[in-house]
C-alpha positions in Angstrom: 174.5 95.2 58.6 173.5 92.4 56.8 174.2 94.2 53.3 177.6 95.9 54.7 178.9 91.9 55.8 177.6 91.4 52.1 179.8 93.9 50.1 182.8 93.1 53.0 183.1 89.6 51.8 182.9 90.7 47.8 185.9 93.2 49.2 187.5 90.1 50.5 189.2 88.6 47.5 192.3 89.9 45.4 191.1 89.1 42.1 187.3 91.0 42.7 189.5 93.9 44.2 191.3 94.3 41.4 188.3 94.1 38.9 186.5 97.0 40.9 189.9 99.2 40.4 189.7 98.5 36.2 186.1 99.0 36.0 186.6 102.4 38.3 188.6 103.8 35.5 186.8 102.2 32.5 183.2 103.0 32.1 182.8 99.0 31.4 184.8 96.4 30.7 183.8 92.4 29.0 184.2 89.3 31.2 186.8 88.4 27.9 188.9 91.7 29.3 188.6 90.5 32.7 190.4 87.0 31.4 193.3 88.4 29.5 193.8 91.1 32.1 193.9 88.4 35.4 194.9 85.8 33.6 191.7 84.0 34.5 189.1 81.4 32.9 186.2 83.0 32.3 184.1 80.4 34.6 186.6 81.8 37.1 186.1 85.7 35.7 182.3 85.2 35.7 182.0 83.9 39.7 183.7 86.8 40.8 181.3 89.4 38.8 178.8 87.3 40.2 180.0 87.8 44.0 180.3 91.4 42.7 177.2 91.8 41.5 175.1 90.0 44.1 177.1 92.4 47.0 175.5 95.5 44.6 178.8 96.7 43.5 178.3 95.9 39.4 175.5 95.9 36.8 175.8 94.1 33.6 174.6 93.7 30.3 174.7 90.9 27.4 176.1 91.7 24.1 175.7 88.2 22.3 177.6 85.7 24.5 179.7 88.0 26.1 178.5 90.3 29.7 180.1 93.5 29.9 180.2 95.2 33.4 180.2 98.6 35.2 180.7 99.9 38.4 177.1 100.5 39.7 177.0 104.0 42.0 176.7 103.4 45.7 173.3 104.3 47.5 174.5 102.8 50.5 176.6 105.6 52.9 179.0 102.7 54.2 179.5 101.5 50.7 180.1 104.8 49.0 182.6 105.3 51.8 184.5 102.2 51.6 184.4 102.4 47.8 185.7 106.1 47.9 188.7 104.7 49.9 189.2 102.4 47.6 189.4 104.3 44.6 192.2 106.2 46.3 193.6 104.0 48.0 194.6 100.8 45.5 196.0 103.1 43.1 198.9 103.4 46.0 199.2 99.8 45.6 202.0 97.8 43.4 201.1 96.9 40.3 197.4 98.9 39.9 199.2 101.2 37.1 200.1 97.8 35.0 196.7 96.5 35.3 195.3 99.7 33.4 198.1 99.4 31.2 197.0 95.5 30.8 193.3 96.4 30.2 194.4 99.2 27.7 196.9 96.8 25.7 194.4 94.3 25.9 191.3 96.6 24.2 193.7 98.5 21.6 194.9 94.8 20.4 191.6 93.4 19.7 190.9 97.3 17.8 188.0 97.6 20.0 186.0 100.4 22.3 185.3 99.8 25.8 181.4 99.5 24.3 182.7 96.7 21.4 181.6 93.6 21.3 183.8 90.8 22.3 184.2 87.7 19.4 
């Protein structure tokens, strides 16, 4: 029950849901891209990502001074069911397509691929 409560708590924020939505469509996203797409500071983006990490939803790797995050496969059947429902349902929400477009534009504007380093 504790893991499920932690998962649901992590999902109870619009910014974190937006981050998950982006990660469902991009193999890996740098903190700098979350900052640009969501219009938030590095510390705020990192705090939200840390919450998702502790809930077991994302993994990360360091590249220089930046962290890159990816969606972690759900091992728990409850988490897998919830994430599948989110994947199907969030796309119908207003602004979901715009978020993906902003991420694509942010990456294209920097001439990077998803695995490139933020500088």
